[in-house]
C-alpha positions as a Markdown table, in Angstrom:
| # | Residue | x | y | z |
|---|---|---|---|---|
| 1 | Unk | -110.6 | -73.2 | -104.1 |
| 2 | Unk | -111.8 | -69.6 | -104.2 |
| 3 | Unk | -107.7 | -68.8 | -103.4 |
| 4 | Unk | -106.6 | -70.8 | -106.3 |
| 5 | Unk | -109.2 | -69.6 | -108.9 |
| 6 | Unk | -108.2 | -66.0 | -108.0 |
| 7 | Unk | -104.6 | -67.0 | -108.3 |
| 8 | Unk | -105.3 | -67.8 | -112.0 |
| 9 | Unk | -107.4 | -65.2 | -112.6 |
| 10 | Unk | -104.5 | -62.2 | -111.7 |
| 11 | Unk | -101.6 | -64.7 | -113.7 |
| 12 | Unk | -103.2 | -65.7 | -116.9 |
| 13 | Unk | -100.5 | -65.4 | -119.5 |
| 14 | Unk | -97.4 | -66.5 | -117.2 |
| 15 | Unk | -98.8 | -69.6 | -116.4 |
| 16 | Unk | -99.8 | -70.6 | -119.7 |
| 17 | Unk | -99.6 | -68.0 | -122.5 |
| 18 | Unk | -96.6 | -68.5 | -125.5 |
| 19 | Unk | -95.6 | -64.6 | -125.8 |
| 20 | Unk | -96.1 | -61.8 | -122.9 |
| 21 | Unk | -96.2 | -57.9 | -123.4 |
| 22 | Unk | -94.9 | -56.3 | -120.3 |
| 23 | Unk | -95.9 | -52.8 | -119.4 |
| 24 | Unk | -93.5 | -50.9 | -121.4 |
| 25 | Unk | -94.4 | -53.0 | -124.2 |
| 26 | Unk | -91.6 | -55.3 | -124.6 |
| 27 | Unk | -93.0 | -58.2 | -126.5 |
| 28 | Unk | -91.7 | -61.6 | -125.5 |
| 29 | Unk | -91.4 | -65.3 | -126.6 |
| 30 | Unk | -91.8 | -67.9 | -124.5 |
| 31 | Unk | -88.4 | -70.2 | -124.8 |
| 32 | Unk | -89.2 | -74.0 | -123.5 |
| 33 | Unk | -86.3 | -75.9 | -121.5 |
| 34 | Unk | -84.3 | -78.3 | -123.4 |
| 35 | Unk | -80.9 | -78.9 | -124.1 |
| 36 | Unk | -78.7 | -78.3 | -127.2 |
| 37 | Unk | -75.2 | -78.4 | -128.2 |
| 38 | Unk | -73.6 | -75.3 | -127.5 |
| 39 | Unk | -70.6 | -74.2 | -130.0 |
| 40 | Unk | -69.9 | -74.9 | -133.6 |
| 41 | Unk | -68.2 | -78.1 | -135.5 |
| 42 | Unk | -64.8 | -77.9 | -136.3 |
| 43 | Unk | -65.1 | -77.7 | -140.2 |
| 44 | Unk | -67.7 | -75.3 | -140.0 |
| 45 | Unk | -67.1 | -72.5 | -142.5 |
| 46 | Unk | -66.2 | -69.3 | -140.7 |
| 47 | Unk | -65.9 | -70.7 | -137.2 |
| 48 | Unk | -63.3 | -69.3 | -134.6 |
| 49 | Unk | -61.5 | -71.3 | -132.0 |
| 50 | Unk | -63.6 | -69.4 | -129.7 |
| 51 | Unk | -66.7 | -71.3 | -130.2 |
| 52 | Unk | -65.1 | -74.9 | -129.0 |
| 53 | Unk | -65.0 | -77.6 | -127.9 |
| 54 | Unk | -68.9 | -78.6 | -128.2 |
| 55 | Unk | -71.0 | -79.3 | -125.5 |
| 56 | Unk | -74.4 | -80.7 | -124.7 |
| 57 | Unk | -76.0 | -77.7 | -122.5 |
| 58 | Unk | -79.2 | -78.2 | -120.6 |
| 59 | Unk | -81.4 | -75.2 | -119.7 |
| 60 | Unk | -83.3 | -76.6 | -116.7 |
| 61 | Unk | -85.6 | -73.5 | -116.5 |
| 62 | Unk | -88.5 | -72.1 | -119.5 |
| 63 | Unk | -87.9 | -68.4 | -119.9 |
| 64 | Unk | -88.8 | -65.4 | -122.0 |
| 65 | Unk | -86.9 | -63.3 | -124.3 |
| 66 | Unk | -87.7 | -60.4 | -126.2 |
| 67 | Unk | -88.7 | -60.7 | -129.6 |
| 68 | Unk | -86.8 | -58.0 | -130.3 |
| 69 | Unk | -84.0 | -55.8 | -129.7 |
| 70 | Unk | -84.7 | -52.8 | -126.7 |
| 71 | Unk | -85.5 | -50.3 | -128.7 |
| 72 | Unk | -85.2 | -46.4 | -128.7 |
| 73 | Unk | -88.5 | -45.6 | -127.7 |
| 74 | Unk | -88.4 | -47.8 | -124.6 |
| 75 | Unk | -85.0 | -46.8 | -123.1 |
| 76 | Unk | -85.3 | -43.3 | -124.1 |
| 77 | Unk | -88.4 | -44.1 | -121.3 |
| 78 | Unk | -85.4 | -45.4 | -118.6 |
| 79 | Unk | -83.6 | -42.1 | -119.3 |
| 80 | Unk | -86.5 | -40.0 | -118.3 |
| 81 | Unk | -87.7 | -41.5 | -115.5 |
| 82 | Unk | -84.5 | -42.0 | -113.6 |
| 83 | Unk | -82.1 | -39.3 | -115.5 |
| 84 | Unk | -79.3 | -42.1 | -115.7 |
| 85 | Unk | -76.7 | -40.5 | -117.9 |
| 86 | Unk | -74.4 | -43.1 | -118.3 |
| 87 | Unk | -71.1 | -41.2 | -116.5 |
| 88 | Unk | -68.5 | -43.5 | -115.5 |
| 89 | Unk | -70.2 | -46.8 | -116.9 |
| 90 | Unk | -69.8 | -46.2 | -120.4 |
| 91 | Unk | -66.4 | -44.8 | -122.3 |
| 92 | Unk | -68.0 | -41.5 | -123.1 |
| 93 | Unk | -69.8 | -42.1 | -126.7 |
| 94 | Unk | -73.4 | -42.8 | -124.9 |
| 95 | Unk | -73.7 | -39.0 | -123.4 |
| 96 | Unk | -72.5 | -37.8 | -126.6 |
| 97 | Unk | -75.0 | -39.4 | -128.6 |
| 98 | Unk | -78.1 | -39.5 | -126.3 |
| 99 | Unk | -77.0 | -35.4 | -125.6 |
| 100 | Unk | -77.1 | -34.8 | -129.5 |
| 101 | Unk | -80.4 | -33.8 | -131.0 |
| 102 | Unk | -79.6 | -34.6 | -134.7 |
| 103 | Unk | -77.5 | -37.7 | -133.7 |
| 104 | Unk | -80.5 | -40.0 | -134.6 |
| 105 | Unk | -81.8 | -38.4 | -137.7 |
| 106 | Unk | -78.4 | -38.5 | -139.3 |
| 107 | Unk | -77.8 | -42.3 | -138.5 |
| 108 | Unk | -81.6 | -42.2 | -139.6 |
| 109 | Unk | -82.8 | -43.8 | -137.0 |
| 110 | Unk | -86.8 | -43.9 | -135.2 |
| 111 | Unk | -87.6 | -44.9 | -131.9 |
| 112 | Unk | -88.6 | -48.5 | -133.1 |
| 113 | Unk | -85.3 | -48.9 | -134.3 |
| 114 | Unk | -82.5 | -50.9 | -132.0 |
| 115 | Unk | -81.1 | -48.5 | -129.0 |
| 116 | Unk | -77.1 | -48.8 | -129.7 |
| 117 | Unk | -74.0 | -46.7 | -128.2 |
| 118 | Unk | -75.2 | -48.7 | -124.8 |
| 119 | Unk | -72.6 | -50.1 | -122.5 |
| 120 | Unk | -73.3 | -53.3 | -120.3 |
| 121 | Unk | -73.4 | -50.8 | -117.5 |
| 122 | Unk | -76.0 | -49.3 | -119.2 |
| 123 | Unk | -77.9 | -52.3 | -120.2 |
| 124 | Unk | -77.9 | -53.5 | -116.7 |
| 125 | Unk | -79.5 | -50.3 | -115.4 |
| 126 | Unk | -82.3 | -50.7 | -117.8 |
| 127 | Unk | -82.7 | -54.1 | -116.7 |
| 128 | Unk | -82.9 | -53.3 | -113.0 |
| 129 | Unk | -85.1 | -50.1 | -113.6 |
| 130 | Unk | -87.8 | -52.3 | -115.7 |
| 131 | Unk | -87.5 | -54.9 | -112.6 |
| 132 | Unk | -88.6 | -52.0 | -110.2 |
| 133 | Unk | -90.9 | -50.5 | -112.2 |
| 134 | Unk | -93.2 | -54.1 | -112.3 |
| 135 | Unk | -92.8 | -55.0 | -108.6 |
| 136 | Unk | -90.5 | -57.6 | -109.3 |
| 137 | Unk | -87.1 | -58.4 | -107.2 |
| 138 | Unk | -84.2 | -56.2 | -109.3 |
| 139 | Unk | -81.7 | -59.1 | -110.4 |
| 140 | Unk | -78.8 | -57.2 | -110.0 |
| 141 | Unk | -76.6 | -55.9 | -106.8 |
| 142 | Unk | -74.0 | -52.9 | -107.5 |
| 143 | Unk | -70.9 | -52.7 | -105.5 |
| 144 | Unk | -69.1 | -50.1 | -107.1 |
| 145 | Unk | -68.7 | -51.2 | -110.9 |
| 146 | Unk | -69.0 | -54.5 | -109.6 |
| 147 | Unk | -72.1 | -56.3 | -110.5 |
| 148 | Unk | -73.8 | -59.6 | -108.8 |
| 149 | Unk | -76.4 | -61.3 | -110.6 |
| 150 | Unk | -77.8 | -61.9 | -107.0 |
| 151 | Unk | -81.5 | -63.1 | -108.1 |
| 152 | Unk | -81.7 | -64.6 | -112.0 |
| 153 | Unk | -84.4 | -67.1 | -111.8 |
| 154 | Unk | -87.0 | -64.6 | -109.3 |
| 155 | Unk | -88.6 | -63.0 | -111.9 |
| 156 | Unk | -86.8 | -59.8 | -112.6 |
| 157 | Unk | -85.2 | -58.6 | -116.0 |
| 158 | Unk | -81.7 | -59.4 | -116.8 |
| 159 | Unk | -79.5 | -60.2 | -119.2 |
| 160 | Unk | -79.9 | -63.7 | -120.9 |
| 161 | Unk | -76.6 | -65.9 | -120.5 |
| 162 | Unk | -74.4 | -67.0 | -123.3 |
| 163 | Unk | -76.1 | -70.4 | -123.0 |
| 164 | Unk | -79.6 | -68.8 | -123.4 |
| 165 | Unk | -79.1 | -66.5 | -125.7 |
| 166 | Unk | -77.4 | -68.9 | -128.2 |
| 167 | Unk | -80.3 | -71.8 | -127.3 |
| 168 | Unk | -82.7 | -69.3 | -128.1 |
| 169 | Unk | -80.8 | -67.9 | -131.3 |
| 170 | Unk | -80.6 | -71.4 | -132.5 |
| 171 | Unk | -84.1 | -72.6 | -132.2 |
| 172 | Unk | -83.4 | -76.2 | -132.1 |
| 173 | Unk | -81.3 | -76.1 | -135.4 |
| 174 | Unk | -77.6 | -77.2 | -136.1 |
| 175 | Unk | -76.7 | -75.2 | -139.2 |
| 176 | Unk | -74.7 | -72.1 | -138.8 |
| 177 | Unk | -77.7 | -70.0 | -138.9 |
| 178 | Unk | -81.2 | -70.5 | -137.6 |
| 179 | Unk | -82.2 | -70.7 | -141.3 |
| 180 | Unk | -79.6 | -73.1 | -142.8 |
| 181 | Unk | -76.3 | -72.6 | -144.5 |
| 182 | Unk | -76.2 | -69.9 | -146.9 |
| 183 | Unk | -75.3 | -66.7 | -145.7 |
| 184 | Unk | -76.7 | -65.0 | -149.1 |
| 185 | Unk | -79.8 | -65.6 | -147.1 |
| 186 | Unk | -78.8 | -63.2 | -144.0 |
| 187 | Unk | -80.7 | -60.1 | -145.8 |
| 188 | Unk | -84.2 | -61.6 | -145.5 |
| 189 | Unk | -83.5 | -62.2 | -141.8 |
| 190 | Unk | -82.1 | -58.9 | -141.2 |
| 191 | Unk | -84.4 | -56.3 | -143.1 |
| 192 | Unk | -82.0 | -54.9 | -145.3 |
| 193 | Unk | -78.9 | -56.3 | -147.3 |
| 194 | Unk | -75.4 | -55.8 | -146.2 |
| 195 | Unk | -74.2 | -53.1 | -149.0 |
| 196 | Unk | -77.0 | -50.7 | -148.0 |
| 197 | Unk | -76.2 | -50.6 | -143.7 |
| 198 | Unk | -74.4 | -47.4 | -144.9 |
| 199 | Unk | -76.1 | -43.8 | -145.7 |
| 200 | Unk | -75.5 | -41.5 | -148.5 |
| 201 | Unk | -73.4 | -39.3 | -145.8 |
| 202 | Unk | -71.4 | -42.1 | -145.0 |
| 203 | Unk | -73.0 | -42.6 | -141.5 |
| 204 | Unk | -73.8 | -46.4 | -140.4 |
| 205 | Unk | -77.6 | -46.9 | -140.0 |
| 206 | Unk | -79.8 | -49.7 | -138.4 |
| 207 | Unk | -83.4 | -51.1 | -139.0 |
| 208 | Unk | -86.4 | -51.2 | -137.2 |
| 209 | Unk | -86.9 | -54.1 | -134.9 |
| 210 | Unk | -89.8 | -55.7 | -136.9 |
| 211 | Unk | -88.1 | -55.4 | -140.0 |
| 212 | Unk | -87.3 | -59.2 | -141.4 |
| 213 | Unk | -88.0 | -62.7 | -141.0 |
| 214 | Unk | -87.4 | -64.0 | -137.3 |
| 215 | Unk | -86.0 | -67.1 | -136.8 |
| 216 | Unk | -88.0 | -70.7 | -135.8 |
| 217 | Unk | -88.7 | -69.6 | -132.5 |
| 218 | Unk | -90.3 | -66.2 | -133.2 |
| 219 | Unk | -87.3 | -63.8 | -132.5 |
| 220 | Unk | -86.3 | -61.4 | -134.7 |
| 221 | Unk | -82.0 | -60.0 | -135.8 |
| 222 | Unk | -80.4 | -62.9 | -134.0 |
| 223 | Unk | -78.5 | -62.8 | -137.2 |
| 224 | Unk | -77.7 | -58.9 | -137.7 |
| 225 | Unk | -79.3 | -55.4 | -137.4 |
| 226 | Unk | -77.2 | -55.0 | -134.2 |
| 227 | Unk | -74.8 | -56.9 | -132.0 |
| 228 | Unk | -76.0 | -57.8 | -128.5 |
| 229 | Unk | -74.7 | -57.6 | -125.0 |
| 230 | Unk | -75.1 | -61.0 | -122.9 |
| 231 | Unk | -74.3 | -61.8 | -119.1 |
| 232 | Unk | -71.1 | -63.5 | -119.3 |
| 233 | Unk | -67.8 | -62.7 | -119.1 |
| 234 | Unk | -65.7 | -63.6 | -121.6 |
| 235 | Unk | -63.7 | -67.1 | -121.7 |
| 236 | Unk | -61.5 | -67.9 | -124.9 |
| 237 | Unk | -63.4 | -71.5 | -125.1 |
| 238 | Unk | -65.4 | -74.2 | -123.4 |
| 239 | Unk | -63.1 | -76.2 | -121.6 |
| 240 | Unk | -64.3 | -75.6 | -118.5 |
| 241 | Unk | -67.8 | -74.6 | -119.2 |
| 242 | Unk | -70.5 | -76.5 | -116.7 |
| 243 | Unk | -73.1 | -78.4 | -118.9 |
| 244 | Unk | -76.1 | -77.2 | -116.4 |
| 245 | Unk | -77.6 | -73.5 | -116.8 |
| 246 | Unk | -74.0 | -72.2 | -117.0 |
| 247 | Unk | -73.5 | -68.5 | -116.0 |
| 248 | Unk | -69.9 | -68.0 | -117.7 |
| 249 | Unk | -66.8 | -67.3 | -115.4 |
| 250 | Unk | -66.8 | -65.9 | -112.4 |
| 251 | Unk | -64.3 | -63.0 | -113.4 |
| 252 | Unk | -62.8 | -61.4 | -116.2 |
| 253 | Unk | -61.9 | -58.4 | -118.3 |
| 254 | Unk | -64.7 | -58.6 | -121.0 |
| 255 | Unk | -67.7 | -59.5 | -121.3 |
| 256 | Unk | -69.3 | -61.4 | -124.3 |
| 257 | Unk | -71.5 | -60.0 | -127.3 |
| 258 | Unk | -73.4 | -62.6 | -129.8 |
| 259 | Unk | -75.8 | -61.8 | -132.8 |
| 260 | Unk | -73.5 | -60.0 | -135.0 |
| 261 | Unk | -74.5 | -56.9 | -136.5 |
| 262 | Unk | -75.0 | -56.1 | -139.9 |
| 263 | Unk | -72.3 | -54.0 | -140.5 |
| 264 | Unk | -69.9 | -57.3 | -139.6 |
| 265 | Unk | -69.1 | -59.9 | -142.2 |
| 266 | Unk | -71.0 | -62.9 | -142.2 |
| 267 | Unk | -69.2 | -64.9 | -140.2 |
| 268 | Unk | -69.6 | -63.3 | -137.4 |
| 269 | Unk | -73.7 | -63.4 | -137.9 |
| 270 | Unk | -74.0 | -66.9 | -137.5 |
| 271 | Unk | -75.5 | -68.8 | -134.3 |
| 272 | Unk | -72.4 | -69.6 | -132.3 |
| 273 | Unk | -70.3 | -66.8 | -133.2 |
| 274 | Unk | -69.1 | -64.8 | -130.1 |
| 275 | Unk | -67.1 | -61.8 | -129.0 |
| 276 | Unk | -65.4 | -60.2 | -126.1 |
| 277 | Unk | -65.8 | -56.5 | -125.4 |
| 278 | Unk | -65.2 | -54.3 | -122.9 |
| 279 | Unk | -68.2 | -53.9 | -121.0 |
| 280 | Unk | -67.9 | -49.8 | -120.8 |
| 281 | Unk | -67.7 | -50.0 | -124.4 |
| 282 | Unk | -70.4 | -48.0 | -126.5 |
| 283 | Unk | -70.8 | -48.3 | -130.3 |
| 284 | Unk | -73.2 | -47.7 | -133.2 |
| 285 | Unk | -74.2 | -51.9 | -133.8 |
| 286 | Unk | -74.2 | -52.3 | -129.9 |
| 287 | Unk | -77.5 | -53.3 | -128.2 |
| 288 | Unk | -79.1 | -55.4 | -126.3 |
| 289 | Unk | -82.3 | -57.7 | -125.7 |
| 290 | Unk | -83.5 | -59.1 | -122.2 |
| 291 | Unk | -85.2 | -61.8 | -120.8 |
| 292 | Unk | -87.0 | -63.2 | -117.4 |
| 293 | Unk | -87.7 | -66.5 | -116.1 |
| 294 | Unk | -91.5 | -66.7 | -115.5 |
| 295 | Unk | -92.6 | -67.3 | -111.6 |
| 296 | Unk | -95.7 | -69.6 | -111.0 |
| 297 | Unk | -98.0 | -69.1 | -108.5 |
| 298 | Unk | -99.7 | -71.9 | -107.0 |
| 299 | Unk | -102.1 | -72.4 | -104.0 |
| 300 | Unk | -101.1 | -73.2 | -100.4 |
């Protein structure tokens, strides 16, 4: 009995909380397991062929997803503590951006804006660093440029799978956006109108991650601000997708990017929109958010 009480005292949030803040201040929202229809119907306005055929997908584990996109301040901490410079894991733009002291100022980027110019590999490195920092088992194992997701459900930090991302972004809805079908409302959920996303100097700018309104499950910027890396290799359709906890194809050349940025047309920002991107790519509107699965602790 004493051992059971001690366990509850140490892990109160992970056992019962709807939200969680970790050691570096990243806020998470708990997403309950469930089923949803992945992909868009053939008659949806703005649809691409790679969004189908629609399939019912089951997510069998609860997971926490970061309420906001990972910020500059959070990624800065990773760089300072590890000395990471992106060498051989980006297309080179990353180094130019992070070494240039004036780059962020020119783009009107603050510490609480989403981190950009990060490759898929950089996002994976951030996840493993954060897992080790908090004494969790790192999810990913590196074999050169090959990355193996060895321990996805053991409590470590990782990128969401494509299915988890869409499930969380939809938040129980079946409309093109989590707020309905009218793209005119996007400015409410992105914190800024599309027309004002370019500075007076002609440079692309983003907004701080807590601007705008969240989706029904409390997640911000799933329909804009920046695009977001997910785990999966890209497949041109869902014909062969598994229906229970899909992890995507076992191999490929491109990774999937979700949540079209505020610099893209409205149809790229729907809940089902997806794009193939080389994992070495860095861009002014490409960032990420992270997830982890809570590990419940039971008495022996």
